[in-house]
mmCIF entry with sequence, helices, sheets and N, C-alpha, C, O atoms, coordinates in Angstrom:
data_MODEL
# 
_entry.id   MODEL 
# 
_entity.id                         1 
_entity.type                       polymer 
_entity.pdbx_number_of_molecules   1 
# 
_entity_poly.entity_id                      1 
_entity_poly.type                           'polypeptide(L)' 
_entity_poly.nstd_linkage                   no 
_entity_poly.nstd_monomer                   no 
_entity_poly.pdbx_seq_one_letter_code       MAALNQRLGLTRYEADEYYKRALEAYRKGNFDAAIDAMNYAIELLPTKAEY 
_entity_poly.pdbx_seq_one_letter_code_can   MAALNQRLGLTRYEADEYYKRALEAYRKGNFDAAIDAMNYAIELLPTKAEY 
_entity_poly.pdbx_strand_id                 A 
# 
loop_
_entity_poly_seq.entity_id 
_entity_poly_seq.num 
_entity_poly_seq.mon_id 
_entity_poly_seq.hetero 
1 1  MET n 
1 2  ALA n 
1 3  ALA n 
1 4  LEU n 
1 5  ASN n 
1 6  GLN n 
1 7  ARG n 
1 8  LEU n 
1 9  GLY n 
1 10 LEU n 
1 11 THR n 
1 12 ARG n 
1 13 TYR n 
1 14 GLU n 
1 15 ALA n 
1 16 ASP n 
1 17 GLU n 
1 18 TYR n 
1 19 TYR n 
1 20 LYS n 
1 21 ARG n 
1 22 ALA n 
1 23 LEU n 
1 24 GLU n 
1 25 ALA n 
1 26 TYR n 
1 27 ARG n 
1 28 LYS n 
1 29 GLY n 
1 30 ASN n 
1 31 PHE n 
1 32 ASP n 
1 33 ALA n 
1 34 ALA n 
1 35 ILE n 
1 36 ASP n 
1 37 ALA n 
1 38 MET n 
1 39 ASN n 
1 40 TYR n 
1 41 ALA n 
1 42 ILE n 
1 43 GLU n 
1 44 LEU n 
1 45 LEU n 
1 46 PRO n 
1 47 THR n 
1 48 LYS n 
1 49 ALA n 
1 50 GLU n 
1 51 TYR n 
# 
_struct_asym.id          A 
_struct_asym.entity_id   1 
# 
loop_
_struct_conf.conf_type_id 
_struct_conf.id 
_struct_conf.pdbx_PDB_helix_id 
_struct_conf.beg_label_comp_id 
_struct_conf.beg_label_asym_id 
_struct_conf.beg_label_seq_id 
_struct_conf.pdbx_beg_PDB_ins_code 
_struct_conf.end_label_comp_id 
_struct_conf.end_label_asym_id 
_struct_conf.end_label_seq_id 
_struct_conf.pdbx_end_PDB_ins_code 
_struct_conf.beg_auth_comp_id 
_struct_conf.beg_auth_asym_id 
_struct_conf.beg_auth_seq_id 
_struct_conf.end_auth_comp_id 
_struct_conf.end_auth_asym_id 
_struct_conf.end_auth_seq_id 
_struct_conf.pdbx_PDB_helix_class 
_struct_conf.details 
_struct_conf.pdbx_PDB_helix_length 
HELX_P HELX_P1 AA1 ALA A 2  ? LEU A 8  ? ALA A 2  LEU A 8  1 ? 7  
HELX_P HELX_P2 AA2 LEU A 10 ? ARG A 27 ? LEU A 10 ARG A 27 1 ? 18 
HELX_P HELX_P3 AA3 PHE A 31 ? LEU A 44 ? PHE A 31 LEU A 44 1 ? 14 
# 
_struct_conf_type.id          HELX_P 
_struct_conf_type.criteria    ? 
_struct_conf_type.reference   ? 
# 
loop_
_atom_site.group_PDB 
_atom_site.id 
_atom_site.type_symbol 
_atom_site.label_atom_id 
_atom_site.label_alt_id 
_atom_site.label_comp_id 
_atom_site.label_asym_id 
_atom_site.label_entity_id 
_atom_site.label_seq_id 
_atom_site.pdbx_PDB_ins_code 
_atom_site.Cartn_x 
_atom_site.Cartn_y 
_atom_site.Cartn_z 
_atom_site.occupancy 
_atom_site.B_iso_or_equiv 
_atom_site.pdbx_formal_charge 
_atom_site.auth_seq_id 
_atom_site.auth_comp_id 
_atom_site.auth_asym_id 
_atom_site.auth_atom_id 
_atom_site.pdbx_PDB_model_num 
ATOM 1   N N  . MET A 1 1  ? 0.814  -1.195 0.001  1.00 0.00 ? 1  MET A N  1 
ATOM 2   C CA . MET A 1 1  ? -0.004 -0.001 0.000  1.00 0.00 ? 1  MET A CA 1 
ATOM 3   C C  . MET A 1 1  ? 0.866  1.262  -0.002 1.00 0.00 ? 1  MET A C  1 
ATOM 4   O O  . MET A 1 1  ? 0.496  2.266  -0.610 1.00 0.00 ? 1  MET A O  1 
ATOM 5   N N  . ALA A 1 2  ? 1.997  1.214  0.663  1.00 0.00 ? 2  ALA A N  1 
ATOM 6   C CA . ALA A 1 2  ? 2.880  2.385  0.724  1.00 0.00 ? 2  ALA A CA 1 
ATOM 7   C C  . ALA A 1 2  ? 3.355  2.771  -0.680 1.00 0.00 ? 2  ALA A C  1 
ATOM 8   O O  . ALA A 1 2  ? 3.450  3.957  -0.997 1.00 0.00 ? 2  ALA A O  1 
ATOM 9   N N  . ALA A 1 3  ? 3.651  1.785  -1.514 1.00 0.00 ? 3  ALA A N  1 
ATOM 10  C CA . ALA A 1 3  ? 4.102  2.073  -2.871 1.00 0.00 ? 3  ALA A CA 1 
ATOM 11  C C  . ALA A 1 3  ? 2.994  2.751  -3.675 1.00 0.00 ? 3  ALA A C  1 
ATOM 12  O O  . ALA A 1 3  ? 3.261  3.675  -4.444 1.00 0.00 ? 3  ALA A O  1 
ATOM 13  N N  . LEU A 1 4  ? 1.771  2.303  -3.503 1.00 0.00 ? 4  LEU A N  1 
ATOM 14  C CA . LEU A 1 4  ? 0.656  2.917  -4.207 1.00 0.00 ? 4  LEU A CA 1 
ATOM 15  C C  . LEU A 1 4  ? 0.451  4.367  -3.761 1.00 0.00 ? 4  LEU A C  1 
ATOM 16  O O  . LEU A 1 4  ? 0.234  5.249  -4.593 1.00 0.00 ? 4  LEU A O  1 
ATOM 17  N N  . ASN A 1 5  ? 0.520  4.608  -2.474 1.00 0.00 ? 5  ASN A N  1 
ATOM 18  C CA . ASN A 1 5  ? 0.397  5.978  -1.958 1.00 0.00 ? 5  ASN A CA 1 
ATOM 19  C C  . ASN A 1 5  ? 1.507  6.865  -2.504 1.00 0.00 ? 5  ASN A C  1 
ATOM 20  O O  . ASN A 1 5  ? 1.268  8.023  -2.847 1.00 0.00 ? 5  ASN A O  1 
ATOM 21  N N  . GLN A 1 6  ? 2.714  6.328  -2.586 1.00 0.00 ? 6  GLN A N  1 
ATOM 22  C CA . GLN A 1 6  ? 3.833  7.110  -3.089 1.00 0.00 ? 6  GLN A CA 1 
ATOM 23  C C  . GLN A 1 6  ? 3.641  7.431  -4.562 1.00 0.00 ? 6  GLN A C  1 
ATOM 24  O O  . GLN A 1 6  ? 3.905  8.555  -4.992 1.00 0.00 ? 6  GLN A O  1 
ATOM 25  N N  . ARG A 1 7  ? 3.191  6.473  -5.328 1.00 0.00 ? 7  ARG A N  1 
ATOM 26  C CA . ARG A 1 7  ? 2.974  6.692  -6.757 1.00 0.00 ? 7  ARG A CA 1 
ATOM 27  C C  . ARG A 1 7  ? 1.901  7.737  -7.008 1.00 0.00 ? 7  ARG A C  1 
ATOM 28  O O  . ARG A 1 7  ? 2.017  8.539  -7.934 1.00 0.00 ? 7  ARG A O  1 
ATOM 29  N N  . LEU A 1 8  ? 0.876  7.731  -6.203 1.00 0.00 ? 8  LEU A N  1 
ATOM 30  C CA . LEU A 1 8  ? -0.197 8.703  -6.378 1.00 0.00 ? 8  LEU A CA 1 
ATOM 31  C C  . LEU A 1 8  ? 0.107  10.032 -5.726 1.00 0.00 ? 8  LEU A C  1 
ATOM 32  O O  . LEU A 1 8  ? -0.595 11.014 -5.966 1.00 0.00 ? 8  LEU A O  1 
ATOM 33  N N  . GLY A 1 9  ? 1.149  10.082 -4.898 1.00 0.00 ? 9  GLY A N  1 
ATOM 34  C CA . GLY A 1 9  ? 1.507  11.313 -4.214 1.00 0.00 ? 9  GLY A CA 1 
ATOM 35  C C  . GLY A 1 9  ? 0.645  11.612 -3.000 1.00 0.00 ? 9  GLY A C  1 
ATOM 36  O O  . GLY A 1 9  ? 0.666  12.732 -2.489 1.00 0.00 ? 9  GLY A O  1 
ATOM 37  N N  . LEU A 1 10 ? -0.100 10.644 -2.539 1.00 0.00 ? 10 LEU A N  1 
ATOM 38  C CA . LEU A 1 10 ? -1.004 10.876 -1.404 1.00 0.00 ? 10 LEU A CA 1 
ATOM 39  C C  . LEU A 1 10 ? -0.227 11.135 -0.127 1.00 0.00 ? 10 LEU A C  1 
ATOM 40  O O  . LEU A 1 10 ? -0.612 11.992 0.668  1.00 0.00 ? 10 LEU A O  1 
ATOM 41  N N  . THR A 1 11 ? 0.847  10.417 0.078  1.00 0.00 ? 11 THR A N  1 
ATOM 42  C CA . THR A 1 11 ? 1.650  10.614 1.290  1.00 0.00 ? 11 THR A CA 1 
ATOM 43  C C  . THR A 1 11 ? 2.260  12.005 1.284  1.00 0.00 ? 11 THR A C  1 
ATOM 44  O O  . THR A 1 11 ? 2.285  12.674 2.317  1.00 0.00 ? 11 THR A O  1 
ATOM 45  N N  . ARG A 1 12 ? 2.750  12.444 0.141  1.00 0.00 ? 12 ARG A N  1 
ATOM 46  C CA . ARG A 1 12 ? 3.350  13.769 0.048  1.00 0.00 ? 12 ARG A CA 1 
ATOM 47  C C  . ARG A 1 12 ? 2.306  14.851 0.317  1.00 0.00 ? 12 ARG A C  1 
ATOM 48  O O  . ARG A 1 12 ? 2.593  15.828 1.009  1.00 0.00 ? 12 ARG A O  1 
ATOM 49  N N  . TYR A 1 13 ? 1.113  14.688 -0.218 1.00 0.00 ? 13 TYR A N  1 
ATOM 50  C CA . TYR A 1 13 ? 0.049  15.662 0.008  1.00 0.00 ? 13 TYR A CA 1 
ATOM 51  C C  . TYR A 1 13 ? -0.322 15.719 1.484  1.00 0.00 ? 13 TYR A C  1 
ATOM 52  O O  . TYR A 1 13 ? -0.467 16.799 2.057  1.00 0.00 ? 13 TYR A O  1 
ATOM 53  N N  . GLU A 1 14 ? -0.473 14.547 2.094  1.00 0.00 ? 14 GLU A N  1 
ATOM 54  C CA . GLU A 1 14 ? -0.845 14.498 3.514  1.00 0.00 ? 14 GLU A CA 1 
ATOM 55  C C  . GLU A 1 14 ? 0.262  15.088 4.386  1.00 0.00 ? 14 GLU A C  1 
ATOM 56  O O  . GLU A 1 14 ? -0.017 15.819 5.336  1.00 0.00 ? 14 GLU A O  1 
ATOM 57  N N  . ALA A 1 15 ? 1.512  14.774 4.066  1.00 0.00 ? 15 ALA A N  1 
ATOM 58  C CA . ALA A 1 15 ? 2.631  15.306 4.824  1.00 0.00 ? 15 ALA A CA 1 
ATOM 59  C C  . ALA A 1 15 ? 2.686  16.823 4.705  1.00 0.00 ? 15 ALA A C  1 
ATOM 60  O O  . ALA A 1 15 ? 2.949  17.513 5.691  1.00 0.00 ? 15 ALA A O  1 
ATOM 61  N N  . ASP A 1 16 ? 2.442  17.346 3.516  1.00 0.00 ? 16 ASP A N  1 
ATOM 62  C CA . ASP A 1 16 ? 2.436  18.805 3.335  1.00 0.00 ? 16 ASP A CA 1 
ATOM 63  C C  . ASP A 1 16 ? 1.316  19.460 4.126  1.00 0.00 ? 16 ASP A C  1 
ATOM 64  O O  . ASP A 1 16 ? 1.488  20.561 4.651  1.00 0.00 ? 16 ASP A O  1 
ATOM 65  N N  . GLU A 1 17 ? 0.183  18.801 4.216  1.00 0.00 ? 17 GLU A N  1 
ATOM 66  C CA . GLU A 1 17 ? -0.926 19.335 5.011  1.00 0.00 ? 17 GLU A CA 1 
ATOM 67  C C  . GLU A 1 17 ? -0.548 19.409 6.493  1.00 0.00 ? 17 GLU A C  1 
ATOM 68  O O  . GLU A 1 17 ? -0.837 20.403 7.160  1.00 0.00 ? 17 GLU A O  1 
ATOM 69  N N  . TYR A 1 18 ? 0.089  18.374 7.000  1.00 0.00 ? 18 TYR A N  1 
ATOM 70  C CA . TYR A 1 18 ? 0.524  18.390 8.399  1.00 0.00 ? 18 TYR A CA 1 
ATOM 71  C C  . TYR A 1 18 ? 1.619  19.428 8.631  1.00 0.00 ? 18 TYR A C  1 
ATOM 72  O O  . TYR A 1 18 ? 1.687  20.037 9.698  1.00 0.00 ? 18 TYR A O  1 
ATOM 73  N N  . TYR A 1 19 ? 2.474  19.626 7.633  1.00 0.00 ? 19 TYR A N  1 
ATOM 74  C CA . TYR A 1 19 ? 3.512  20.653 7.728  1.00 0.00 ? 19 TYR A CA 1 
ATOM 75  C C  . TYR A 1 19 ? 2.875  22.042 7.832  1.00 0.00 ? 19 TYR A C  1 
ATOM 76  O O  . TYR A 1 19 ? 3.308  22.870 8.634  1.00 0.00 ? 19 TYR A O  1 
ATOM 77  N N  . LYS A 1 20 ? 1.855  22.289 7.022  1.00 0.00 ? 20 LYS A N  1 
ATOM 78  C CA . LYS A 1 20 ? 1.139  23.574 7.078  1.00 0.00 ? 20 LYS A CA 1 
ATOM 79  C C  . LYS A 1 20 ? 0.451  23.765 8.427  1.00 0.00 ? 20 LYS A C  1 
ATOM 80  O O  . LYS A 1 20 ? 0.446  24.865 8.979  1.00 0.00 ? 20 LYS A O  1 
ATOM 81  N N  . ARG A 1 21 ? -0.128 22.687 8.951  1.00 0.00 ? 21 ARG A N  1 
ATOM 82  C CA . ARG A 1 21 ? -0.773 22.754 10.269 1.00 0.00 ? 21 ARG A CA 1 
ATOM 83  C C  . ARG A 1 21 ? 0.259  23.086 11.349 1.00 0.00 ? 21 ARG A C  1 
ATOM 84  O O  . ARG A 1 21 ? -0.013 23.860 12.267 1.00 0.00 ? 21 ARG A O  1 
ATOM 85  N N  . ALA A 1 22 ? 1.440  22.491 11.226 1.00 0.00 ? 22 ALA A N  1 
ATOM 86  C CA . ALA A 1 22 ? 2.493  22.739 12.197 1.00 0.00 ? 22 ALA A CA 1 
ATOM 87  C C  . ALA A 1 22 ? 2.917  24.202 12.172 1.00 0.00 ? 22 ALA A C  1 
ATOM 88  O O  . ALA A 1 22 ? 3.087  24.813 13.227 1.00 0.00 ? 22 ALA A O  1 
ATOM 89  N N  . LEU A 1 23 ? 3.090  24.764 10.997 1.00 0.00 ? 23 LEU A N  1 
ATOM 90  C CA . LEU A 1 23 ? 3.473  26.160 10.878 1.00 0.00 ? 23 LEU A CA 1 
ATOM 91  C C  . LEU A 1 23 ? 2.409  27.093 11.442 1.00 0.00 ? 23 LEU A C  1 
ATOM 92  O O  . LEU A 1 23 ? 2.725  28.082 12.104 1.00 0.00 ? 23 LEU A O  1 
ATOM 93  N N  . GLU A 1 24 ? 1.164  26.776 11.179 1.00 0.00 ? 24 GLU A N  1 
ATOM 94  C CA . GLU A 1 24 ? 0.081  27.602 11.688 1.00 0.00 ? 24 GLU A CA 1 
ATOM 95  C C  . GLU A 1 24 ? -0.002 27.523 13.221 1.00 0.00 ? 24 GLU A C  1 
ATOM 96  O O  . GLU A 1 24 ? -0.184 28.536 13.895 1.00 0.00 ? 24 GLU A O  1 
ATOM 97  N N  . ALA A 1 25 ? 0.132  26.323 13.747 1.00 0.00 ? 25 ALA A N  1 
ATOM 98  C CA . ALA A 1 25 ? 0.116  26.165 15.204 1.00 0.00 ? 25 ALA A CA 1 
ATOM 99  C C  . ALA A 1 25 ? 1.291  26.902 15.849 1.00 0.00 ? 25 ALA A C  1 
ATOM 100 O O  . ALA A 1 25 ? 1.152  27.484 16.925 1.00 0.00 ? 25 ALA A O  1 
ATOM 101 N N  . TYR A 1 26 ? 2.439  26.875 15.188 1.00 0.00 ? 26 TYR A N  1 
ATOM 102 C CA . TYR A 1 26 ? 3.617  27.579 15.704 1.00 0.00 ? 26 TYR A CA 1 
ATOM 103 C C  . TYR A 1 26 ? 3.375  29.092 15.718 1.00 0.00 ? 26 TYR A C  1 
ATOM 104 O O  . TYR A 1 26 ? 3.711  29.771 16.688 1.00 0.00 ? 26 TYR A O  1 
ATOM 105 N N  . ARG A 1 27 ? 2.799  29.602 14.652 1.00 0.00 ? 27 ARG A N  1 
ATOM 106 C CA . ARG A 1 27 ? 2.482  31.043 14.587 1.00 0.00 ? 27 ARG A CA 1 
ATOM 107 C C  . ARG A 1 27 ? 1.526  31.473 15.705 1.00 0.00 ? 27 ARG A C  1 
ATOM 108 O O  . ARG A 1 27 ? 1.605  32.593 16.210 1.00 0.00 ? 27 ARG A O  1 
ATOM 109 N N  . LYS A 1 28 ? 0.627  30.565 16.080 1.00 0.00 ? 28 LYS A N  1 
ATOM 110 C CA . LYS A 1 28 ? -0.342 30.886 17.115 1.00 0.00 ? 28 LYS A CA 1 
ATOM 111 C C  . LYS A 1 28 ? 0.210  30.637 18.518 1.00 0.00 ? 28 LYS A C  1 
ATOM 112 O O  . LYS A 1 28 ? -0.469 30.914 19.507 1.00 0.00 ? 28 LYS A O  1 
ATOM 113 N N  . GLY A 1 29 ? 1.420  30.124 18.610 1.00 0.00 ? 29 GLY A N  1 
ATOM 114 C CA . GLY A 1 29 ? 2.031  29.874 19.901 1.00 0.00 ? 29 GLY A CA 1 
ATOM 115 C C  . GLY A 1 29 ? 1.677  28.542 20.522 1.00 0.00 ? 29 GLY A C  1 
ATOM 116 O O  . GLY A 1 29 ? 1.998  28.295 21.685 1.00 0.00 ? 29 GLY A O  1 
ATOM 117 N N  . ASN A 1 30 ? 1.019  27.681 19.767 1.00 0.00 ? 30 ASN A N  1 
ATOM 118 C CA . ASN A 1 30 ? 0.645  26.360 20.250 1.00 0.00 ? 30 ASN A CA 1 
ATOM 119 C C  . ASN A 1 30 ? 1.761  25.380 19.880 1.00 0.00 ? 30 ASN A C  1 
ATOM 120 O O  . ASN A 1 30 ? 1.660  24.637 18.903 1.00 0.00 ? 30 ASN A O  1 
ATOM 121 N N  . PHE A 1 31 ? 2.812  25.397 20.675 1.00 0.00 ? 31 PHE A N  1 
ATOM 122 C CA . PHE A 1 31 ? 4.029  24.668 20.326 1.00 0.00 ? 31 PHE A CA 1 
ATOM 123 C C  . PHE A 1 31 ? 3.871  23.149 20.403 1.00 0.00 ? 31 PHE A C  1 
ATOM 124 O O  . PHE A 1 31 ? 4.465  22.425 19.605 1.00 0.00 ? 31 PHE A O  1 
ATOM 125 N N  . ASP A 1 32 ? 3.089  22.673 21.340 1.00 0.00 ? 32 ASP A N  1 
ATOM 126 C CA . ASP A 1 32 ? 2.879  21.218 21.439 1.00 0.00 ? 32 ASP A CA 1 
ATOM 127 C C  . ASP A 1 32 ? 2.188  20.674 20.194 1.00 0.00 ? 32 ASP A C  1 
ATOM 128 O O  . ASP A 1 32 ? 2.584  19.635 19.666 1.00 0.00 ? 32 ASP A O  1 
ATOM 129 N N  . ALA A 1 33 ? 1.172  21.362 19.730 1.00 0.00 ? 33 ALA A N  1 
ATOM 130 C CA . ALA A 1 33 ? 0.467  20.936 18.513 1.00 0.00 ? 33 ALA A CA 1 
ATOM 131 C C  . ALA A 1 33 ? 1.390  21.050 17.311 1.00 0.00 ? 33 ALA A C  1 
ATOM 132 O O  . ALA A 1 33 ? 1.347  20.206 16.416 1.00 0.00 ? 33 ALA A O  1 
ATOM 133 N N  . ALA A 1 34 ? 2.222  22.081 17.280 1.00 0.00 ? 34 ALA A N  1 
ATOM 134 C CA . ALA A 1 34 ? 3.162  22.265 16.163 1.00 0.00 ? 34 ALA A CA 1 
ATOM 135 C C  . ALA A 1 34 ? 4.145  21.107 16.110 1.00 0.00 ? 34 ALA A C  1 
ATOM 136 O O  . ALA A 1 34 ? 4.422  20.571 15.036 1.00 0.00 ? 34 ALA A O  1 
ATOM 137 N N  . ILE A 1 35 ? 4.666  20.725 17.253 1.00 0.00 ? 35 ILE A N  1 
ATOM 138 C CA . ILE A 1 35 ? 5.617  19.607 17.310 1.00 0.00 ? 35 ILE A CA 1 
ATOM 139 C C  . ILE A 1 35 ? 4.954  18.308 16.882 1.00 0.00 ? 35 ILE A C  1 
ATOM 140 O O  . ILE A 1 35 ? 5.539  17.534 16.124 1.00 0.00 ? 35 ILE A O  1 
ATOM 141 N N  . ASP A 1 36 ? 3.744  18.062 17.359 1.00 0.00 ? 36 ASP A N  1 
ATOM 142 C CA . ASP A 1 36 ? 3.035  16.833 16.992 1.00 0.00 ? 36 ASP A CA 1 
ATOM 143 C C  . ASP A 1 36 ? 2.781  16.768 15.489 1.00 0.00 ? 36 ASP A C  1 
ATOM 144 O O  . ASP A 1 36 ? 2.997  15.729 14.865 1.00 0.00 ? 36 ASP A O  1 
ATOM 145 N N  . ALA A 1 37 ? 2.324  17.872 14.911 1.00 0.00 ? 37 ALA A N  1 
ATOM 146 C CA . ALA A 1 37 ? 2.042  17.897 13.481 1.00 0.00 ? 37 ALA A CA 1 
ATOM 147 C C  . ALA A 1 37 ? 3.325  17.733 12.669 1.00 0.00 ? 37 ALA A C  1 
ATOM 148 O O  . ALA A 1 37 ? 3.336  17.031 11.659 1.00 0.00 ? 37 ALA A O  1 
ATOM 149 N N  . MET A 1 38 ? 4.399  18.374 13.106 1.00 0.00 ? 38 MET A N  1 
ATOM 150 C CA . MET A 1 38 ? 5.668  18.263 12.391 1.00 0.00 ? 38 MET A CA 1 
ATOM 151 C C  . MET A 1 38 ? 6.216  16.847 12.466 1.00 0.00 ? 38 MET A C  1 
ATOM 152 O O  . MET A 1 38 ? 6.722  16.315 11.478 1.00 0.00 ? 38 MET A O  1 
ATOM 153 N N  . ASN A 1 39 ? 6.114  16.246 13.635 1.00 0.00 ? 39 ASN A N  1 
ATOM 154 C CA . ASN A 1 39 ? 6.573  14.861 13.773 1.00 0.00 ? 39 ASN A CA 1 
ATOM 155 C C  . ASN A 1 39 ? 5.809  13.922 12.860 1.00 0.00 ? 39 ASN A C  1 
ATOM 156 O O  . ASN A 1 39 ? 6.395  13.005 12.284 1.00 0.00 ? 39 ASN A O  1 
ATOM 157 N N  . TYR A 1 40 ? 4.503  14.138 12.720 1.00 0.00 ? 40 TYR A N  1 
ATOM 158 C CA . TYR A 1 40 ? 3.708  13.287 11.861 1.00 0.00 ? 40 TYR A CA 1 
ATOM 159 C C  . TYR A 1 40 ? 4.072  13.518 10.386 1.00 0.00 ? 40 TYR A C  1 
ATOM 160 O O  . TYR A 1 40 ? 4.122  12.571 9.601  1.00 0.00 ? 40 TYR A O  1 
ATOM 161 N N  . ALA A 1 41 ? 4.322  14.770 10.020 1.00 0.00 ? 41 ALA A N  1 
ATOM 162 C CA . ALA A 1 41 ? 4.747  15.063 8.641  1.00 0.00 ? 41 ALA A CA 1 
ATOM 163 C C  . ALA A 1 41 ? 6.055  14.354 8.334  1.00 0.00 ? 41 ALA A C  1 
ATOM 164 O O  . ALA A 1 41 ? 6.221  13.794 7.250  1.00 0.00 ? 41 ALA A O  1 
ATOM 165 N N  . ILE A 1 42 ? 6.982  14.376 9.278  1.00 0.00 ? 42 ILE A N  1 
ATOM 166 C CA . ILE A 1 42 ? 8.270  13.710 9.087  1.00 0.00 ? 42 ILE A CA 1 
ATOM 167 C C  . ILE A 1 42 ? 8.092  12.201 8.996  1.00 0.00 ? 42 ILE A C  1 
ATOM 168 O O  . ILE A 1 42 ? 8.767  11.533 8.213  1.00 0.00 ? 42 ILE A O  1 
ATOM 169 N N  . GLU A 1 43 ? 7.180  11.673 9.800  1.00 0.00 ? 43 GLU A N  1 
ATOM 170 C CA . GLU A 1 43 ? 6.902  10.241 9.750  1.00 0.00 ? 43 GLU A CA 1 
ATOM 171 C C  . GLU A 1 43 ? 6.348  9.824  8.392  1.00 0.00 ? 43 GLU A C  1 
ATOM 172 O O  . GLU A 1 43 ? 6.689  8.760  7.874  1.00 0.00 ? 43 GLU A O  1 
ATOM 173 N N  . LEU A 1 44 ? 5.497  10.662 7.823  1.00 0.00 ? 44 LEU A N  1 
ATOM 174 C CA . LEU A 1 44 ? 4.905  10.341 6.525  1.00 0.00 ? 44 LEU A CA 1 
ATOM 175 C C  . LEU A 1 44 ? 5.906  10.475 5.372  1.00 0.00 ? 44 LEU A C  1 
ATOM 176 O O  . LEU A 1 44 ? 5.869  9.695  4.421  1.00 0.00 ? 44 LEU A O  1 
ATOM 177 N N  . LEU A 1 45 ? 6.784  11.450 5.460  1.00 0.00 ? 45 LEU A N  1 
ATOM 178 C CA . LEU A 1 45 ? 7.717  11.714 4.366  1.00 0.00 ? 45 LEU A CA 1 
ATOM 179 C C  . LEU A 1 45 ? 9.081  12.091 4.937  1.00 0.00 ? 45 LEU A C  1 
ATOM 180 O O  . LEU A 1 45 ? 9.463  13.262 4.929  1.00 0.00 ? 45 LEU A O  1 
ATOM 181 N N  . PRO A 1 46 ? 9.813  11.092 5.432  1.00 0.00 ? 46 PRO A N  1 
ATOM 182 C CA . PRO A 1 46 ? 11.077 11.375 6.132  1.00 0.00 ? 46 PRO A CA 1 
ATOM 183 C C  . PRO A 1 46 ? 12.194 11.877 5.216  1.00 0.00 ? 46 PRO A C  1 
ATOM 184 O O  . PRO A 1 46 ? 13.209 12.361 5.718  1.00 0.00 ? 46 PRO A O  1 
ATOM 185 N N  . THR A 1 47 ? 12.047 11.783 3.914  1.00 0.00 ? 47 THR A N  1 
ATOM 186 C CA . THR A 1 47 ? 13.114 12.200 3.012  1.00 0.00 ? 47 THR A CA 1 
ATOM 187 C C  . THR A 1 47 ? 13.070 13.672 2.654  1.00 0.00 ? 47 THR A C  1 
ATOM 188 O O  . THR A 1 47 ? 13.977 14.159 1.980  1.00 0.00 ? 47 THR A O  1 
ATOM 189 N N  . LYS A 1 48 ? 12.049 14.397 3.081  1.00 0.00 ? 48 LYS A N  1 
ATOM 190 C CA . LYS A 1 48 ? 11.949 15.822 2.732  1.00 0.00 ? 48 LYS A CA 1 
ATOM 191 C C  . LYS A 1 48 ? 12.701 16.636 3.783  1.00 0.00 ? 48 LYS A C  1 
ATOM 192 O O  . LYS A 1 48 ? 12.285 16.720 4.939  1.00 0.00 ? 48 LYS A O  1 
ATOM 193 N N  . ALA A 1 49 ? 13.799 17.224 3.365  1.00 0.00 ? 49 ALA A N  1 
ATOM 194 C CA . ALA A 1 49 ? 14.702 17.930 4.273  1.00 0.00 ? 49 ALA A CA 1 
ATOM 195 C C  . ALA A 1 49 ? 14.045 19.161 4.891  1.00 0.00 ? 49 ALA A C  1 
ATOM 196 O O  . ALA A 1 49 ? 14.432 19.569 5.986  1.00 0.00 ? 49 ALA A O  1 
ATOM 197 N N  . GLU A 1 50 ? 13.084 19.751 4.235  1.00 0.00 ? 50 GLU A N  1 
ATOM 198 C CA . GLU A 1 50 ? 12.452 20.977 4.740  1.00 0.00 ? 50 GLU A CA 1 
ATOM 199 C C  . GLU A 1 50 ? 11.747 20.719 6.073  1.00 0.00 ? 50 GLU A C  1 
ATOM 200 O O  . GLU A 1 50 ? 11.705 21.605 6.927  1.00 0.00 ? 50 GLU A O  1 
ATOM 201 N N  . TYR A 1 51 ? 11.203 19.540 6.257  1.00 0.00 ? 51 TYR A N  1 
ATOM 202 C CA . TYR A 1 51 ? 10.504 19.225 7.509  1.00 0.00 ? 51 TYR A CA 1 
ATOM 203 C C  . TYR A 1 51 ? 11.491 19.154 8.639  1.00 0.00 ? 51 TYR A C  1 
ATOM 204 O O  . TYR A 1 51 ? 11.106 18.901 9.781  1.00 0.00 ? 51 TYR A O  1 
# 
């Protein structure tokens, strides 16, 4: 299933969504939520250096 998600780009899309959530939570000062969202983005797409 992971290969199918990668081919369709679903994992990348989901990871980007969590990355955006992390940035928004950070801007609002909600650091725990930002860390959780960022950790999940990294878990989904560990090869993206930006995360």
